[in-house]
C-alpha positions in Angstrom: -7.4 200.8 212.5 -5.7 202.3 209.4 -2.9 204.9 209.6 -3.6 205.9 206.0 -3.7 209.7 205.6 -6.1 211.0 203.1 -4.5 213.6 200.8 -6.1 216.2 198.7 -6.6 215.3 195.0 -4.3 218.1 193.9 -1.7 220.2 195.5 -3.1 223.5 196.8 -3.2 226.3 194.2 -2.8 223.8 191.3 -5.5 224.1 188.7 -4.7 221.9 185.7 -7.5 223.1 183.5 -7.3 225.5 180.6 -9.4 225.8 177.5 -8.6 224.0 174.3 -5.8 225.7 172.5 -8.1 226.0 169.5 -10.7 227.8 171.4 -8.9 231.0 172.3 -5.4 232.2 173.2 -4.3 231.3 176.8 -4.1 234.0 179.4 -0.7 234.7 181.0 -1.8 232.8 184.1 -3.1 229.8 182.1 0.1 229.7 180.1 2.2 229.6 183.3 0.1 226.9 184.8 0.1 224.8 181.6 3.8 225.3 181.0 4.5 224.0 184.5 2.6 220.8 183.7 4.4 220.2 180.4 7.8 221.2 181.8 7.3 218.5 184.4 6.6 216.0 181.6 9.5 217.3 179.5 12.0 215.1 181.4 12.2 211.5 180.0 12.4 209.9 183.5 9.4 211.9 184.7 7.5 211.0 181.6 8.2 207.3 182.1 7.1 207.6 185.8 3.9 209.4 184.8 3.2 206.8 182.1 3.9 204.0 184.6 1.4 205.4 187.0 -1.2 206.2 184.4 -1.1 202.8 182.8 -0.9 200.8 186.0 -3.8 198.5 186.8 -6.3 200.1 189.1 -5.2 203.6 188.2 -2.6 203.8 190.9 0.9 202.4 191.5 3.1 201.7 194.5 6.4 203.4 194.2 7.9 199.9 194.7 6.3 198.9 191.3 7.5 201.9 189.2 11.0 202.6 190.5 12.8 200.7 187.8 13.4 203.6 185.4 17.2 203.5 185.3 17.9 206.0 188.1 18.5 205.7 191.8 15.7 205.7 194.3 16.4 209.2 195.6 16.3 210.4 192.0 12.9 208.6 191.5 11.6 210.4 194.6 12.8 213.7 193.3 11.0 213.2 190.0 7.8 212.0 191.7 7.9 215.1 193.9 8.2 217.4 190.8 5.3 215.6 189.2 3.2 216.2 192.4 4.3 219.8 192.5 3.0 220.3 189.0 -0.3 218.8 190.0 0.0 215.8 187.8 0.1 213.1 190.5 -1.3 212.7 194.0 -0.1 210.2 196.6 -1.1 208.4 199.7 1.1 206.6 202.2 0.1 203.1 203.2 2.3 201.6 205.7 5.9 201.9 204.4 4.9 202.4 200.8 3.6 205.4 198.9 1.0 204.9 196.2 0.7 207.4 193.3 -2.2 208.1 191.0 -2.8 210.4 188.1 -5.7 212.7 188.7 -8.5 212.0 186.2 -9.1 215.8 186.0 -5.5 216.3 184.9 -5.8 213.8 182.0 -9.2 215.2 181.0 -7.9 218.7 181.0 -4.7 217.8 179.0 -6.8 215.9 176.5 -9.3 218.7 176.1 -6.6 221.2 175.8 -4.8 219.4 173.0 -7.9 218.2 171.2 -8.3 219.5 167.6 -11.0 222.0 166.8 -14.3 220.3 166.1 -15.3 220.5 162.5 -18.6 222.3 162.3 
């Protein structure tokens, strides 16, 4: 019997979707939500961790595989927590290890948001 706990895909109240920047100006709420995502990625260690998870085979990474980013383990945990709070990562504990994954909806929303206007 597994002790794995199924976690929600995103933290409650985190909606990582906004319209493309070329579509219309962001509302105040959309700007706050989007700024939180980009602020979380604005730290080089967090960006490296996010990249390590996003590029890891299978779409998820054990914290044991991504911890070598030049800072201590407590600092890695702090940065992973900040990425989760921003809705960029989700996690699942399996035994003694925690596995992280980038939510596909987050990547899709960020891509769509930054996509250039279609030439029509």
